[in-house]
N, C-alpha and C positions, 0 to 999 in steps of 0.2 A: 099108444100111451097118451091118452088125452087127459088134460087137466082142466080145472075150472078157471084157470088164470089165462089171461091174454098172452099170446106169443110176444116175444121181444122183437120190436121193430128196430130198424136201424136208428131211427130218431130216438127211441127210448134208450138204446144202448149208448148213443152219443151223449145223451143227457146224463146217464149214469156215470160214464167215464169222466165227464166234465166235473160233476159233483165230487167224484172221488179225487180228482186233481186238486179241487178246492178244499179237500179234507172235511167234507160234509159228513156228519155221522150217518150210519145206516138207517137209524130211526127216522131221520129227517128225509133221507132219500126215499124211504118207503112211503112217507106221507106225500111227498111231491110227485112221485110216480104212481101213486095209488095202487101199490102192490104190497103184499105181506113182507115183513122183515126177512123171513126165511127165504123167500123167493129172490129178494134183492141180494142177500148174502150169498146165495147159491150162484147167482149170475156173476157177482164180483169174483168169487172163487174160480168159476169157469174161465173168466177172463184173466186170471192170475193177478188180480188187484187186491192189495191189502187195504181194507177200509180204515178210516180214521177211528180212533177210540171214541167211545161214547163219553160225553161229558155230563156230569150231574147238573141238573137245573137248580138255580137258586144260588 
């Protein structure tokens, strides 16, 4: 089951969980980790982490 996306490294997972603790929205996590929003959301769900709600800009 190969994908076009890079596998999650321990460092990337640690960054993801730290950002989740800081209540960073998924869209921002996606940009910082350079991964699609869907991939970030799926990993959060796999880890049992509920992401922060998206906040409207402006």
